[in-house]
N, C-alpha and C positions, 0 to 999 in steps of 0.2 A: 795112850799116845805119848810118845816121849816129848819132853819139853824142848822147844827150839831156842837156841841161843840167839839173843837179840843182835849180837855182833855179827851174826852170819847173814842178816837180812840186807839185801841190796837196795839202797835208796837213791841210786844214781839217776834213775829216770825222773823221779819226783824233784830232786834237787835241780836237774837241768831245766825242768819245766818252770819252776817258780824262782829261778835264780834272778836276782836283781842286778842289772848292769848299770854301773855308775859311770857318768860322763866326766871323764877327767881330762878332756881336751882343752878346757879353759875357753872354748868358743862362746860360752854364755857369760863371760866376764868382759866388762867394758871399762875403758879408762876415760874419765871425765876431766878434761883440762879446762882452765880458765876460771877456776874458783878463786875467791879472795884468800889472801894469806892472813891467817887469824891466830890469835892466842888460844890456849886450851879453854879459857873461860867462855869463849864464844862458839865452842864446838856444837853444843846442843842447838843453838839458834841457827847456825849455818846448815846443819843437817835437816832441820825442820823446813827451812826455806828451800833446800834442794828437793826434798820430798814433795813440797807444794808445787814447785815449778814442773816437776815431772808429772804430777797428777793432772795439772792443767792441760798437758799435751796428751793425756790418755795413757800414761805409762805408770803402772802400779809398782811402787817400790817402798820399802820400809827403811827406817833409819838404821836398823840392825844389819841391813844388807850393804851398807856403805862403809868402806874402810878408808880412813883418812891418814895418809903417811905424815910423819912429823920429822922436822929437821932437828937433830939432837943438838947441834951447835947453837942455833938461835932459839930453839924451843917453840918455833912457830910451824904452822902447816906448810906443805910444799906447793900448794896451789892446784893440786889435782887429787882425784879420789878414784878408788876401784869399787865397782858395783857388780855384784853377782846376781844374775837373773835365774829364773827357773829353767829356762831352756834357750836354745839358740834363736828361736823366733822372736821371743821377747827382747833379746839383746839387739837383734837386727831392727826391730820396730823402734826401740829407743834411739838407735843411731839415726834412723831415717827422720824422726820428728824433732830431735833435740840438738843435732849437730848445727852449730852456728846460731843457736837460740840465745837471745839476749837474757842474761841473768839479772843484770842491773845496768845502770848507766855506764859503768866502767868495765864490766866483765861480760864475756860471751862464751857460752859452752862450746867446746870442741870435743866431740865424742867419737871414740874409735874402739875397735876390738883389741883386747889385750894381746891376742895372737898376731895382730898386725904390727906390733912394735918391732919385731925382728925384720919384717918386710920394710918398714920405714927406715930402720937403721941402715939397711943395705940399699937404700933407694938411690937410683942413678940421678944425679942432679944436673946432668947435661941437658941443656935446653933444646927442645925439638919444636919447631914451628908447627902450630896446629893447622890442620887442613881447613880451607875456606868452606864454610857452609853456604849452601845455596839460599839466597835471600827469598823469603816467602812473605810478601806484603800482607798486612792484615786489613780487613775491611774497616772503613771509617764509620764509627758508630753514629755519626751525625750527618751521614751522606744525604739524608732526605732534605736537609737545609739548602743543598746546592741544586735543587730542582730548578731548571731554567724558567719555568712558568711561575715560580714562587708560590706553589700550592701548599695548602695545609693537608694534614691527614687526620682521619678518625677511624676508630675501630667499632665494629658492631658484633654483638654476641647474640645469636638466635638459635634456640634449640641446643644442638651440640656443635654448631659451626661458628667459627670466627672469621671475619673478613676485615682487612685493612684497606681503606679507600683513599684515593686522592680526591680532594675537593677544590674546585675552582669554577671557571665558567662552565656552562652546560656542556660544551664540547670537550672540556678538559676533565670531567668527572669520570673516573674509572676505578676498577679494583686494582690496588697495588700488589696485594699478596693475599692468598687464601691458604692459611696453614692447615695442617691436619693434626692439630692438637686434640688429644682425647682425654676424657675423664678428669676434667678440672672444674673447680668451683666457680671462679670468675677471673677476669683479667683486670690489670691496672697498669697505667703508665707511670713511669718515674717522674719526679717534679720537673725535670728539664727535657723530658721526652726521649732520653737516650735509650732506655730499656722499656720493654713491656713484660710484665710478670704474669705468670699463670700459677694458680694455686692448685696443687694436686694432693692426693691422700698421703703421699710420701713426703711432700715438702713443696718448695717453690723453685720454679725455673725462670731464668731471665733470658730474653731473646733480643736480638738487635742486629744492626748492620744492614747492608743492602740485600743480602740473601736470607736474613732472619734466621741465622744459625743460633744454636744455644750458646749463651755466653757464660752462664754460671748456674750452679744448683746449690740449694740449701736444704739439708735433710732435717726437716721438722715435721714428724708425722702428725696428721690431723690438723694442720694449720688452718686457721679461719680468718685471721686478719694480718695485714702487713702494713708497714709504714716506712717510707724512705726518708733519709736525712736530706736537708735542703740542697746540698751539693752533690748528692747521689754517691757518697762514699760509703754509706752504711745502710743496713736494712734491719728492721725490727719485725719479728714474726711472733704471733700469739696463737695459742690453742686453748680451748676450754678444758682440755685434759692435761694432767700433769705429765712431765717427761718420765718415761720408763726406759731404762737401758737393759735389755735382756742379756743374759749370760752368753758370752761368746760374740757379742756384737762388735762390729768394726770400730776400732779406736783410732784417733788421730785428731789433728787440729780442726778438721771440718766436720767432726761428729761429736755427739754428746758423750760425756764421760759419767761415771757413777756419781761424781760430785754434783751433777746437774739434775739428778732425779728429784722429783717433787716440784720443780719449777715449771713454768709454762710460757715464759716470755724470753726470747733470745735476741741477742744483738750480734750481727754478722758484718764482716768486712766484705764489701761487694767485689773488689778486685781480686783478692786472694781466696775468697770463699771461706775464710777461717771464722770459727766461732769465737767471739770476744768475751761474752759473759751472758749468764742467764739470771732471771729474776722470777719471783712468784707474785702473781696478782690474785691468788685464790683467797687471800685473807683481807684484801683491800676493802671488800664490801661489808665487813663485819660491823664497822662503825655506823654505816648507813645502808642497811640491807634493802631498803625500798628503792634506792637509786640505781640506775644502770651504771655499768663500768664505763669510766671515761676513756675515750679513745681519740687521739693516741695517748697511751699511758706515759710513755717517755717523750719528752719535748726537747727539740734540738735548738741549739743556738744557730743563728743564720750562717755562720762560717764553719759549721761542723766541728768546732773545737770542743764543745761541751754538750752534754745531754743531761737533762734533769728529770727528777722523779719526786713527786710529792707523797709523803706519808700523811694522810689526812689527820689534822689536829696536832701533829708533832713537828715535822721538819721537811725541808727541801734538800734532797741529796743531789749533788751535781758531780758528774763523772767526767774525767778527761779522756779525750780520744787520741790515739787508738788504744791506749792501755786499759781503758775502762776502770781506772783506779779512782777512788773517791778524792776529789780535789781538796788539797790541804789536809787530807786524812780525817776530815770531819764534815758533817752535814751542817746546814744552816738551821739551828734550832729555833722554831717559831711556834709558840703555843697557839693552838687553834687554827693554824693555817688551813685554808680550804683549797685554793687553786693558785696557779701562777702562769705567766706567759712571758716568753722571750720577746724582746723588741726586734722587729724585722730590720734588715739592713737595706737602706735606701740607696738611690743613685748617688746622693751626696757622699755617703760613707764610702762607696766604692771608688768614687773619684778621689777622695782624700787618701784612701789606701794606695791607689796607683801613684799619686803624687809623692807620698811618703817613700814608696819603693824606688821611684826615679831619683828622689833627692838622696836617699841612702846610697844608691848605686853611684851617683855622681859625687858623693861626699859633701853635699851642700848641707848647711845648718838651717836652711829655711823650711825644713819639713814640719808640717803641722801635725801635732799628735792626734792620731785617729781616735774616734770615739770608742770607748770600751763597749763590750756587750752589756746590755741592760736587761733586767727582768723586773716584773711587777707582780706582787702577790697581795692577797687580801685576807684579813682575819675577821671573824664575826664578833659580835658583842659577847663579852664574858663578864659576868658579875657587874661591877661598876665601870668596866673599861669599855669604851666605844669600839665600834667596828673601825677597821683601819685599812687603808690602801697605802702600800709602801713601794717606792721605786728605788732600786739599788743598782750600783755598778757591779760588774763581775769581770775578772776574778778578784778585784780589790774588796768587794762586799761593802763598799761605802754607801751609806744611805743618801740618796739624792733629794727625795721629797716624800713627805708623809701627809696624808689627809685623813682626819677623823670623820666618821660617819655615824649618824644616830638613827635609831628606830629602823634598823636594816633587817630585811627578810632574806634577800639574796643579792649577789653581785655577779655581773658578767663583764669580762675584760675584752675590749675590741681595739686592736692596733690598726692604724692606717698602714697600708702596705709599704710605705716609704719610711715609717718610723717617725713621722712628723707629729702625729697626734695619737693620744690614747683616750678612749672613751670608757668610762666605768659606768655601766648601766646599773643603777641602784634601785631595787624594789624596796620601798619603804612602807611601813604600816603606821597607822594612826595610833595614838596612845591607847585607844580602846581596842585596837587590833581587829576591828571589824571590817576595815577597808584597806586597800593597797593602792598606792600611787607610785609614780616613777620619777626619778631625777637622772640627768646625765651629767656626770662629772668629767669634764674634758681637760686633759693635760696637754699643754703645748710644749713639746720636747725641744724645739729649736730655739727657744727663747730663754733668757736668763732667769734662773731660779725656778724654772718650770711652772709658770702660772697655771692656775686651775680655774676654769669657768663652769658655772652651774646652769644647766637648762632645765627648768622645772616644767613638768608635764602632769596633767590631771588623769590621764588614761593609762591603761596597761600597755606597755610596748611589747609587741609580739616579735618584731624583727628589727635589727639595726644593721646598717651597712655603710662603710666609708666608700667614697668615690676613689678609685685607684689613681694615684699620683695627683690628687686634687685636694681641695679645701671644702668639700661638701660632704654631707651625709644624708641618708634617707632613713626614715623610721616608719614602721607599720604599727599603728596603735588602735585600740578598740575600747569602747565602753559598753559593748553589747552584754546584756544580762545573761545570755547563754554562754558567755565565755567561761571556759573551764569545765563546762558540763554540757557539751553540745549533744543533742539527740540525733537520731538518724534523719537525714534529709534537711537538717538545719544548717544554714550557711551564716557564718559570723560576719557581721558588718564591720568594716574597718575604715580607717582614715590613713592616707599616706601623706607624709610631710617631708619637705626638703629644706635643709638648712645650709647656710654658707657663711664662711668667715668674712666678716666685713672689716677690711683692713683700716678703714677710716675710723671706725668706732672700736676696733680691736676686740670684737666679740662675735659669736655665732648668732645670726639672725635668721628668722623664718623666711624662706623664699616663697613657698606656696604650700597649701594644704589641699589635697584631693579628697573630698568627703564621699561617704556612702559607696565605698568600694567593697569587693570581696577578696581583694588581693591579700595574700599572706606571705609572699616571698619577693625579695628585691634582688635583681641581678644586674650589676653594673657592667658595662663594657670594659674590657681590660685597658682600653685607651681613655676611659672616662667619658664624660659628656652624655653618652646615651645610656639609658637604663630601661629595663623591662620589669613591669609589675605583673606578677603571675599568681594565679590561684591554683595551688598545688595540693594534691591529695584529697580533693573534694569530689563527692559523687554526683553533685548537682551543678557545680560551676567549674569552668575550665578556661577562664578568660586570660588573654595576654594583651598588655598595653605597652606600646613602644613610645618612649618619650625622649625628647631632645631638650637638654637644659641650657643650650647655647644657641637656640634657633633665632635667626634674624634674617629678614628679607633684604635689609640694606646693610651691606658689609661696612660701609663708611660711617654708619651711625655707631658711635662708641658709647655715648652716655644714654642709657635707657632706664626705664623705671625698674625698681628692685623687683626681681622675680618675673618680669614680663617676657623673658626669653624662653620660658618653659612652654613647650609646644608638644601636643600629642601628634605623633607621626602616623600612627595606625593602630588598629586593634584587630585581634584574631582570636581563634578558639581552637583548642586541641583537646578533645574529650579524653578525660582520664589521665591527664599529664602528671607524671611523677618526677621528672627531672628536667631542669632548664639550665643550659650551659652555653656561654659564648665561646666562639673560636678564638685562638690567640690573636688574630688580627683585629678583632672587634667589629668585623663587618657582617658576620653571620651568627645566627642564634639557632641552636638545636634544642628541640623539645622531644621528649620520649615518654612513652607509657610502657612501663616494665611489667612483665608477667610475674615478677617477684612480689608485686603489690596487688595486682588484680589481673583478670584474664579477659577483659573486655577491650577490643580494638587496640591490641598491643602494636607497637610500631614507633616510628620516629618521623619528624618533619624538620626541615631546614628553612629558615626565614632570613631575609636580609634585615638590616638595621631599621628599615622603615615599616617592617611588619608584612612585607609581601612574601607569600609562600612560594618557595623555589622548588621544593620537592616534598612529597609525603608518601610514605610507604607503610601500609598496614600489614604486619607480619605476625603470624601465630607464634607463640612461645618466644617472643622477642624479649631480651633481658637487659642489654646494655648498649649505650651509645656514649663514647668518650672521645673528645677531641685530643689530639696529640699535643702536649705542651711544647713551647719553644723556649730555648734559653735566652737570657738577656742579650740584647744586641751588642756587637763589638764595635759599632760605629761610635766615634767620639761625639761629644756634645757639639763641638764646633762643626763637625761634618754634618750632623743632623740639622743644625741651623742653616748651613749652606744649602742643603737639599730643600728645605722649606722655602728659602728665598728663591731658588731656581726650580720650583716645582713644575712650572709650566713647561720648561725645557725638558725635564725628565718625563713629564706626562705625554709629551708629543710623540715619543717613541711608542708608548702604549696605545695612544690614539691611532697611530698608523697600523699597529698590529690588529686593533679592533676593526679598523676599516678594511684591512686586507682580509681578515676572517669573514667580515660581513660580505665583501665582494666575492669571496670564494663561495660563501653560502648562496649568494645571488646567482653566480655562474652555475653552480650545481643545480639550483632550482630551474634556471632557464634551460639547461641541458636536459633536465628531467622532463620539463614540459615539451621541449622539442621532440624528445624521444617518444613521448606519449602521442603527440600529434602525428609523427611519422608512423607509429604503430597503427593509429586509427586510419590514416590514409591507405596504408598497405592493406589493412583489413577490408576497407571499403572497396578498394580496387579488386581485391580477390572476390569479394561478394558480387561486384558488378560482373566480373568475368564469369563467375559461376551462374549468375542469372542469365547472361547472354547465351551461354552454352545450353542451359536448360530450355530457353525459349527456342533456340534453333532446333533442338531435338524434337520439340512439340510440332513445329512447322513441317519438319521432314516426315513425321508420323502421319500428319494429315494428308500430305501429297501422295502417300503410298496407299491410301484407302481407295477401293474400286468404286466407279460411278454407277449408281443404281437408277434405272429408268422405269417409271410406272406406265403400264399399257392397260387401257380399259377395253374389255371385250364384252360385246352384247351377245347374249344367247337367248334364243326363243325357246321357251319351255313348252308352251301350249298355245295353239291358235284356234279360235272359234269364229265362224261367220254367221251373222244373223241378218235376216231381211227385215227392213223397216218399212212398214207401209205408211 
C-alpha cells in the first residue's frame, strides 16, 4: 500500500468542530468610575479594597483583572478603572449590584459597560418631561392600631394552621385573618408588632399590613432561631448548620456569597432585604461545652445604632449599623468577660431626645445632652483579682462605675425596663464552697455617682423580675433540699418576696413575703401594679395567683402601713401550663399548654387581671399563643396627665356604649323570647285545631253506624201432658 502524504489529508471538518470563538466585542468589560485618585504607592491597597467590595456584593473579580489608567502629567490615577469579566452575564451582574454602591464616605461607584461609552458620548441632553406614574398607595403596616374598638390581637398556631384573632369584649372577639402558610417551623411577632415572621426550610418570610401580604424574605436555609432589633430595622437569623454556597447559586446583596461559607449567624436589613454580615457561633461553646448557647447571641442597643457580641473570656465586639463595621476598628478587650447587657431606653431618655431635636431645630442652646448608650458587663474571679461588675458609656467607652465582688459563683444582669435600676444577682459560695447563698447588688442609674445597694438573702433565688415602669421587684427563692435535683412528682417549695424603694430611707425594703408556695415564675403586668405568680412546667402543680400591689378600699387613705396594700385578687389553675403572657394593655392574661412540651390537654385560656376565666379552649396539637405587641404611645406626657384628670368624662362615652350594647342584647333576648312564645301559641292553636277536627270525625263516624234491635223469640220444642191424681 503506497504511503499517503500527510499534507493531502483534509482536516477542515475537525477544525470547524473544535474551533474556539473568541469574544472580541468588549461587552464583558466595564468601566468603574468614582474611585479615589491615588499615587502609585497606594495601588495595591486600592485594588485589594475594590476586590473586597465587589466580593461583598457577590461579584468575583481578581486584582489582575483590573486595569487602572494613569495621568502621565500628574503621575496619579484618573479615578476610574477597567475590569474584564469572563462573560457578558458577569458584567451585567456587576453593573446591577454595584452601580451607585458607596465605596467610602467620599466616593460612590458608577459602573457602566465599556461599549456604552460611545452611546453616552452621543447622548441627547435635551430634557424630556417624564410621564406621570399612577400613584399606588401602600398598606399601612400599623393599621391594626386604628381599630375603632381599640382591640388587641393574638396569634395561635395549632397543628399546621395559624389564625390571627381580635380580642376584646365577648361580642368583639373574632378571627381577623386565617392565612394559608405551609411548611413552617413557628411564628414570631416583631418587637413593635409591625411584622409577623414565619420560619421555613428555605429561610424567613415577613408578613404584615391589613391584607397580610408578604413584606420581605431572607434566604437562610435551615434557619432555627431569629431575633429582631428593638426598632425593627434589622433581623438576625441562626442555623445549627454552617452556610454552604453551592456552585452556580444566585449571587447578590440578598444572598450568601462564598465568603460567608462556614458561618451560621446572619444579620439582615429588614427594609431592603440585604445581607449585612455573617458570623460563626460554632466555636463559641468550646470554652464551656456543658452550657447551652446563649440566645440572642447578638445584643442590640435600644436605638439600633450598635450591636454587640461577646467572645467569652476575651472581649466584647461592638459593630456600627448599618455598615456592620467594628466600632473604632477595635474590640473592647476584657480578660475573663462572661456576659454583658445594654441599658434600655426609658421614657425619660426619649423625652430628652425629643427636646434636644426641637431645641436643635429652633437653634436654642438650652438643649440638654442626652444620655449615651450604656452597657454593663461582669468578669469572674481570676487568681487574686476579685469578680467585677463594670458600667461603661458607649461609644466613648468611659467607665462610669465598678463594683468588686468576692466568692462569686455566678452573676445575672437584670435591667429595669426604663433603665432606672440595674440588679446584679450574685450567687456566692462560702469559704468552704459547700453552700451557696445570694446577694442582690442594685445600681440606681438616675442618681449621682450611681450608688449601689446590697440586699442580702439566705436562700437560692430562682427568678427575679422588675416591675415595669416602677420601683418594685419580686423574687422567687427556695431552701428546699430537693432543689437542683428534683425527682419525678416532687414539687419544689418556694417563697415569693416583694421589695420596694423606700424614698424616705433611700433603700429597698421588703414589702411582704408569701411563704410555702410552688410558684416558680413571676409575670408583671406591662402597666405595673398587678402581678401573676405561676407554677410552670410542673407535672403535679399548675397554680396561678393574681395579686394587686396597690389594693385599697379607701382611695382617700394615702398613708397606710408598709406592705398592707398587697392583696390576692384570685387564684386559678391551668393544668400543664407552659407559657404565661400578659396582653399589651395589662388587662388580660393568657396561659397556654404547648404540645412542644407535653401532649396532655394542650390549649390556651384567657383570664382578666382578677383571675376570672374568660375563655378556655382545649385543642389537640396546640403549639403557640402570642399576643401582638404594641409600639410606645405617641401621646405626650401632658396629654396623658390630662386624660387621667378627665378620665370620668372619657369613660362616660364607653359606659354609654356598654349600656347600648347591653340594651341591644336585652332587646334581642326579649325578641327571642317573644318569638318562642308566638311559636308556642301557634303550635298550640294548630294542635287544638287538629284535635277538634279529629273529634268531629269520630262523632260523624258514630252517627253513621246502623241501629241494632234485639228480638226475643220463644219456641216450643216439645210438649208433654200428664194427669195428676
